[in-house]
ROMAR-905250 format. One record per residue (C-alpha): residue in one letter; x, y, z. Coordinates in steps of 0.02 Angstrom, whole numbers, padded with zeros to 5 digits, always signed. Example, Ala and Ser with C-alpha at 12.3 -4.5 7.8 and 13.67 -1.06 7.14 Angstrom:
A+00615-00225+00390/S+00684-00053+00357/
This chain:
X+00000+00000+00000/X+00069+00175-00040/X+00154+00260+00106/X+00089+00425+00173/X+00230+00552+00176/X+00226+00723+00257/X+00269+00865+00137/X+00440+00941+00181/X+00481+01040+00023/X+00427+01210-00038/X+00428+01153-00219/X+00266+01164-00318/X+00186+01272-00184/X+00103+01385-00313/X-00075+01359-00372/X-00177+01366-00533/X-00237+01541-00484/X-00055+01600-00478/X-00026+01526-00650/X-00179+01614-00724/X-00125+01781-00650/X+00050+01758-00722/X-00025+01724-00894/X-00128+01885-00878/X+00031+01983-00836/X+00117+01912-00990/X-00033+01956-01098/X-00021+02133-01027/X+00158+02152-01091/X+00262+02084-00948/X+00403+01962-00984/X+00392+01778-00935/X+00538+01794-00813/X+00463+01947-00728/X+00289+01866-00716/X+00366+01707-00644/X+00460+01809-00512/X+00307+01911-00462/X+00192+01760-00445/X+00322+01645-00364/X+00323+01518-00507/X+00484+01438-00572/X+00533+01514-00739/X+00550+01344-00827/X+00379+01285-00764/X+00293+01443-00824/X+00383+01439-00992/X+00336+01256-01020/X+00152+01284-00981/X+00140+01438-01093/X+00220+01340-01234/X+00098+01193-01215/X-00052+01301-01171/X-00078+01204-01010/X-00153+01276-00850/X-00131+01120-00742/X-00084+01142-00559/X+00093+01090-00505/X+00125+00907-00472/X+00260+00819-00372/X+00316+00641-00405/X+00266+00525-00546/X+00113+00559-00651/X-00032+00439-00641/X-00056+00307-00777/X-00220+00384-00833/X-00259+00568-00855/X-00383+00652-00739/X-00524+00636-00864/X-00487+00454-00901/X-00476+00410-00717/X-00635+00510-00678/X-00731+00409-00809/X-00674+00246-00730/X-00717+00307-00554/X-00891+00368-00607/X-00929+00202-00689/X-00874+00107-00533/X-00989+00214-00425/X-01133+00195-00547/X-01117+00006-00548/X-01122+00006-00357/X-01278+00115-00358/X-01372-00007-00469/X-01320-00157-00360/X-01195-00226-00486/X-01039-00173-00393/X-00864-00221-00454/X-00737-00314-00349/X-00558-00255-00323/X-00487-00387-00440/X-00612-00341-00576/X-00558-00158-00570/X-00375-00208-00576/X-00407-00312-00733/X-00511-00174-00810/X-00373-00047-00775/X-00246-00154-00867/X-00358-00179-01020/X-00408+00005-01014/X-00225+00059-01021/X-00189-00064-01163/X-00333-00002-01270/X-00289+00181-01239/X-00108+00143-01283/X-00043+00233-01129/X+00122+00192-01046/X+00102+00088-00888/X+00199-00027-00773/X+00058-00150-00737/X+00094-00336-00722/X+00100-00413-00896/X+00094-00591-00831/X-00066-00575-00726/X-00136-00436-00839/X-00188-00338-00686/X-00146-00171-00609/X-00054-00177-00443/X-00128-00158-00272/X-00034+00005-00246/X-00119+00078-00399/X-00290+00018-00337/X-00272+00097-00164/X-00206+00260-00237/X-00350+00261-00364/X-00478+00238-00225/X-00400+00375-00118/X-00398+00500-00262/X-00581+00467-00309/X-00666+00446-00140/X-00697+00259-00161/X-00683+00125-00027/X-00709-00063-00016/X-00877-00097+00065/X-00969-00252+00124/X-01119-00269+00007/X-01290-00307+00081/X-01387-00444-00008/X-01540-00363-00089/X-01673-00456-00187/X-01721-00406-00364/X-01898-00371-00300/X-01835-00239-00179/X-01727-00158-00312/X-01864-00141-00443/X-02005-00101-00320/X-01918+00055-00257/X-01961+00160-00409/X-02019+00338-00435/X-02200+00293-00477/X-02232+00192-00318/X-02143+00317-00206/X-02236+00464-00283/X-02404+00378-00251/X-02359+00350-00069/X-02312+00533-00041/X-02470+00588-00133/X-02579+00486-00014/X-02477+00544+00136/X-02500+00725+00082/X-02688+00701+00069/X-02698+00630+00245/X-02586+00765+00318/X-02689+00903+00237/X-02855+00829+00294/X-02814+00782+00473/X-02666+00897+00517/X-02571+00765+00614/X-02444+00830+00739/X-02273+00748+00759/X-02318+00649+00915/X-02468+00570+00826/X-02376+00500+00674/X-02321+00321+00708/X-02234+00182+00614/X-02241+00000+00669/X-02141-00148+00607/X-02107-00329+00651/X-01937-00411+00663/X-01878-00586+00703/X-01766-00620+00853/X-01664-00779+00852/X-01652-00881+01011/X-01471-00926+00974/X-01333-00801+01007/X-01197-00773+00876/X-01028-00830+00944/X-00889-00700+00940/X-00709-00725+00889/X-00602-00828+01007/X-00419-00877+01021/X-00374-01053+00964/X-00224-01151+00899/X-00164-01117+00723/X-00218-01249+00598/X-00359-01315+00709/X-00497-01374+00593/X-00646-01360+00709/X-00669-01210+00823/X-00839-01201+00909/X-00931-01107+01045/X-01072-01168+01155/X-01247-01105+01112/X-01418-01152+01176/X-01462-01233+01009/X-01375-01250+00842/X-01529-01182+00754/X-01647-01075+00855/X-01828-01024+00831/X-01881-00850+00785/X-01979-00743+00906/X-02075-00598+00828/X-02054-00425+00905/X-02178-00289+00854/X-02119-00111+00889/X-02189+00063+00855/X-02119+00238+00868/X-02179+00415+00830/X-02096+00553+00730/X-02075+00649+00894/X-01969+00509+00967/X-02105+00425+01071/X-02106+00235+01084/X-02244+00108+01116/X-02193-00039+01228/X-02158-00186+01111/X-02258-00346+01089/X-02173-00517+01095/X-02245-00667+01001/X-02173-00834+01057/X-02193-00999+00961/X-02296-01084+01097/X-02471-01146+01135/X-02480-01061+01305/X-02385-00919+01387/X-02282-00937+01544/X-02232-00796+01662/X-02051-00853+01649/X-02040-00781+01473/X-02095-00610+01538/X-01958-00601+01670/X-01865-00435+01673/X-01941-00378+01507/X-01974-00200+01448/X-02097-00103+01554/X-02274-00112+01486/X-02231-00242+01353/X-02363-00360+01284/X-02330-00547+01279/X-02425-00664+01163/X-02397-00832+01079/X-02444-00923+00919/X-02407-01095+00850/X-02266-01036+00739/X-02214-00875+00826/X-02280-00765+00685/X-02409-00627+00693/X-02586-00653+00631/X-02744-00547+00615/X-02804-00589+00791/X-02637-00543+00871/X-02622-00383+00768/X-02796-00332+00826/X-02741-00361+01005/X-02587-00255+00975/X-02696-00113+00908/X-02787-00112+01076/X-02618-00104+01162/X-02567+00035+01042/X-02726+00133+01077/X-02697+00122+01264/X-02527+00209+01249/X-02553+00324+01099/X-02726+00383+01158/X-02805+00434+00991/X-02958+00546+00995/X-03071+00643+00876/X-02971+00802+00910/X-02802+00714+00895/X-02815+00567+00772/X-02668+00450+00745/X-02579+00409+00580/X-02505+00234+00581/X-02387+00190+00438/X-02363+00002+00412/X-02312-00121+00279/X-02444-00211+00176/X-02431-00381+00258/X-02593-00480+00249/X-02616-00481+00438/X-02633-00291+00438/X-02779-00291+00316/X-02942-00364+00379/X-03119-00307+00413/X-03099-00317+00602/X-02941-00211+00595/X-03027-00085+00480/X-03178-00067+00595/X-03071-00052+00751/X-02964+00085+00675/X-03113+00181+00608/X-03201+00179+00776/X-03043+00232+00871/X-02980+00375+00758/X-02831+00278+00690/X-02787+00308+00507/X-02675+00176+00427/X-02568+00203+00272/X-02470+00060+00194/X-02297+00076+00119/X-02266+00018-00061/X-02221-00167-00065/X-02036-00213-00048/X-01983-00035-00002/X-01970-00046+00187/X-01779-00048+00175/X-01784+00132+00111/X-01951+00205+00166/X-01987+00132+00338/X-01925+00243+00481/X-01925+00096+00600/X-01824-00044+00523/X-01758-00151+00666/X-01600-00248+00631/X-01554-00321+00800/X-01561-00510+00784/X-01431-00568+00910/X-01510-00642+01063/X-01527-00796+01172/X-01670-00881+01267/X-01677-00741+01398/X-01761-00639+01263/X-01864-00515+01366/X-01718-00464+01477/X-01596-00434+01334/X-01725-00345+01227/X-01759-00227+01372/X-01574-00177+01379/X-01562-00154+01191/X-01730-00064+01181/X-01681+00060+01316/X-01519+00098+01225/X-01593+00131+01053/X-01763+00205+01099/X-01708+00386+01097/X-01796+00543+01037/X-01658+00585+00912/X-01670+00415+00827/X-01859+00431+00809/X-01846+00606+00734/X-01704+00561+00615/X-01794+00402+00557/X-01948+00498+00499/X-01844+00642+00430/X-01732+00529+00325/X-01883+00447+00242/X-01971+00613+00206/X-02127+00565+00305/X-02113+00703+00436/X-02082+00841+00400/X-02166+00796+00235/X-02033+00798+00099/X-02079+00706-00063/X-01912+00760-00138/X-01809+00667-00008/X-01761+00536-00138/X-01662+00593-00290/X-01657+00525-00468/X-01499+00431-00421/X-01598+00332-00291/X-01715+00267-00426/X-01575+00230-00550/X-01567+00044-00507/X-01754+00017-00532/X-01755+00113-00696/X-01607+00013-00758/X-01676-00159-00713/X-01864-00138-00739/X-01928-00230-00892/X-02080-00118-00906/X-02138+00049-00836/X-02248+00041-00681/X-02418+00117-00717/X-02551+00140-00583/X-02712+00157-00681/X-02838+00176-00541/X-02830+00204-00354/X-02974+00081-00329/X-02865-00051-00411/X-02735-00028-00275/X-02872-00042-00144/X-02930-00208-00217/X-02751-00270-00228/X-02725-00231-00045/X-02863-00353+00004/X-02772-00519-00006/X-02876-00674+00031/X-02790-00745+00184/X-02744-00923+00223/X-02876-01037+00297/X-02755-01128+00411/X-02750-01119+00600/X-02635-00969+00584/X-02707-00830+00478/X-02538-00784+00408/X-02420-00927+00363/X-02293-00800+00299/X-02193-00713+00436/X-02195-00523+00431/X-02015-00474+00462/X-01968-00327+00353/X-01785-00343+00394/X-01773-00516+00316/X-01683-00497+00148/X-01684-00627+00011/X-01523-00676-00078/X-01521-00689-00269/X-01372-00708-00386/X-01370-00569-00515/X-01289-00607-00681/X-01200-00479-00791/X-01267-00444-00964/X-01168-00456-01124/X-01258-00314-01212/X-01251-00127-01194/X-01399-00016-01155/X-01426+00155-01236/X-01377+00308-01137/X-01522+00382-01041/X-01461+00560-01020/X-01347+00686-01101/X-01241+00693-00945/X-01177+00518-00983/X-01110+00567-01155/X-00923+00593-01167/X-00871+00698-01318/X-00761+00608-01444/X-00588+00686-01461/X-00524+00674-01641/X-00386+00546-01658/X-00415+00466-01486/X-00526+00318-01435/X-00691+00357-01348/X-00655+00325-01164/X-00838+00296-01125/X-00863+00161-01257/X-00700+00074-01207/X-00750+00066-01023/X-00924+00003-01063/X-00849-00134-01169/X-00745-00185-01018/X-00879-00163-00883/X-01047-00223-00949/X-01202-00132-00892/X-01354-00241-00851/X-01491-00237-00981/X-01678-00231-00955/X-01769-00396-00970/X-01825-00424-01149/X-01968-00541-01101/X-02113-00462-01006/X-02168-00581-00869/X-02353-00595-00833/X-02417-00598-00656/X-02531-00735-00593/X-02643-00736-00442/X-02667-00574-00347/X-02641-00404-00424/X-02490-00298-00392/X-02506-00200-00231/X-02469-00016-00206/X-02468+00108-00062/X-02646+00117+00007/X-02746+00210+00139/X-02805+00054+00232/X-02940+00148+00328/X-03020+00231+00176/X-03206+00203+00148/X-03191+00119-00025/X-03085-00018+00053/X-03227-00082+00162/X-03321-00167+00019/X-03166-00262-00032/X-03135-00314+00148/X-03314-00376+00163/X-03292-00481+00007/X-03129-00547+00076/X-03213-00596+00240/X-03355-00684+00149/X-03233-00786+00045/X-03137-00830+00202/X-03294-00893+00291/X-03345-00994+00138/X-03180-01084+00135/X-03183-01118+00321/X-03363-01180+00311/X-03320-01306+00175/X-03194-01394+00285/X-03238-01518+00419/X-03203-01694+00473/X-03351-01811+00481/X-03344-01961+00594/X-03434-02123+00549/X-03443-02290+00636/X-03415-02447+00538/X-03413-02630+00585/X-03243-02712+00589/X-03308-02867+00501/X-03462-02975+00472/X-03533-03052+00629/X-03420-02951+00742/X-03494-02833+00869/X-03339-02725+00887/X-03346-02558+00804/X-03200-02458+00740/X-03190-02272+00727/X-03160-02228+00545/X-03117-02048+00511/X-03136-01965+00343/X-02971-01936+00260/X-02918-01760+00301/X-02796-01649+00213/X-02628-01729+00182/X-02462-01652+00216/X-02400-01541+00077/X-02337-01645-00069/X-02312-01520-00206/X-02352-01570-00385/X-02331-01477-00547/X-02488-01375-00583/X-02547-01406-00406/X-02697-01298-00367/X-02742-01351-00190/X-02632-01360-00037/X-02729-01380+00123/X-02576-01397+00233/X-02543-01266+00364/X-02371-01232+00431/X-02453-01216+00600/X-02493-01404+00594/X-02323-01430+00674/X-02341-01465+00858/X-02269-01353+00992/X-02147-01486+01049/X-02080-01504+00874/X-02060-01317+00860/X-01947-01312+01011/X-01850-01471+00970/X-01695-01448+00868/X-01617-01620+00875/X-01650-01670+00696/X-01559-01598+00547/X-01700-01513+00452/X-01602-01380+00358/X-01628-01467+00192/X-01815-01488+00226/X-01832-01301+00264/X-01744-01259+00102/X-01867-01365+00004/X-02015-01283+00090/X-01959-01106+00047/X-01986-01018-00118/X-01818-01002-00207/X-01869-00829-00272/X-01941-00740-00119/X-01871-00860+00014/X-02040-00868+00103/X-02157-01010+00150/X-02314-01024+00047/X-02494-00983+00085/X-02631-01110+00062/X-02708-01126-00111/X-02551-01061-00194/X-02481-01140-00350/X-02298-01190-00351/X-02183-01227-00499/X-02034-01343-00491/X-01873-01297-00582/X-01834-01430-00712/X-01648-01401-00685/X-01615-01393-00497/X-01779-01468-00435/X-01816-01328-00311/X-01987-01249-00294/X-02052-01071-00316/X-02220-00982-00304/X-02302-00975-00474/X-02335-00789-00458/X-02154-00757-00410/X-02085-00845-00564/X-02182-00742-00693/X-02209-00900-00798/X-02383-00937-00866/X-02364-01125-00843/X-02248-01249-00759/X-02201-01333-00922/X-02014-01315-00951/X-01994-01194-00804/X-01812-01150-00763/X-01776-01037-00615/X-01676-00875-00628/X-01531-00952-00532/X-01512-01094-00659/
């Protein structure tokens, strides 16, 4: 790595301004030697620059391999690729630098054997252009494309309407979100012998179970005591030991939130937020199915709570409260209390709402650069034809299993997806990207884009199946009630059609003993291609099995998760199986019209 040396010489202490003033003196009739003496510039340096017509500032040491313009083009492209989630690695940039120098026919001392620039060049290049090596966060393609200007503009339009109508004050604007807490702590680094193959640390389990934590905070920095949801049949006071003051403790079969638990949390929320006709409450939430039901709608309407949903897959950028603390152990309540007391500060609440533009209302908080990734990767423009369409899309027919929501609502969970680089170039979108061609020299822009391929938009438009695309919605608006009523009716019809009839049948002729024969109920999920019915609930797993971690069920969990969205499925969802790797995906997540010949994006 280049050494940092303290300047000890007075050479090259003049600036570009001194050079320009010296040139003005010469134009006014002064001699070069006299102008150099007056402005403190060496005579030979001034004479050389006047001869070449150069106004560059003085430079000590060797010149860089690339000129300032050439290096700036490379640095801008590296930053642009990082902004659209196609970042380059250090070795890729070193290879590109070598090929770039070869095609520009510039003199360089790069390694001819490895065809790469050196590490010293890389570190100096990053220092000169404000670039650093960062740990990339895995982000799904759905999150990238969903955060687009159209969806964000609709959200701020609805938010502006609510703010203008109800005049919410800062202390009455809340955001709530769920997060999963693991019951297994992450071991830290320890000292061990060199070359030791296995280095372990004791934990309560090797694979823990997730506990859902529901939190809420206001734009004035006020916090609602959290709600814990444990994967149990019954609660025990031991789990509440030393927890946060005023916290709510509930349980469900799988530890996930459902409509009933969310309704109970709203009562808890009302008790602390104290909404009234004079001071209504605005609650900003994600569009998880458990937040959208007729009972929730009626409760909010009768208690002066107005709910606004965020655009789907945008919580990582638009949700003020985005919990990320997942390190824990079985003493959950006690440790959460310590962490909650440390982070629940007024400044964090205010900055969270300010950074997302929710309060103070600032629709221009996101720039065009923030939407660059979505515009680059979207196969088609997002068009919202009718607001009522978004209301209908918000009403998702829920599962008919024991748990109303078989999909956990944890906004901080991020799906991994391998992104492949394209082999084709895309047209320039703006004039600012155009680099003028200098006669007799190669076009730097075209050379770099031949070396670093930009991703192209998908050429095949995928059609959606199942439910319509969701958008930001006012969940307590009057037009939504009819859709919720229809949703509730469909839910009751499906529940009413299920039931186990018991009949008594003789064991055999002439025998008086009777055997209890039960009608065959729903089988465990065995997915088939073009499967239309799946009556299996994830909540069918017993409580004992949920807390037992003796068996190795990692592979089984992988098969039960969608390879696109990494979530468990709802009932009555169609799944497609990849003909290459054999893994399964939701039909609506694949974008394929049929399962015939389906190949996943990974393959």
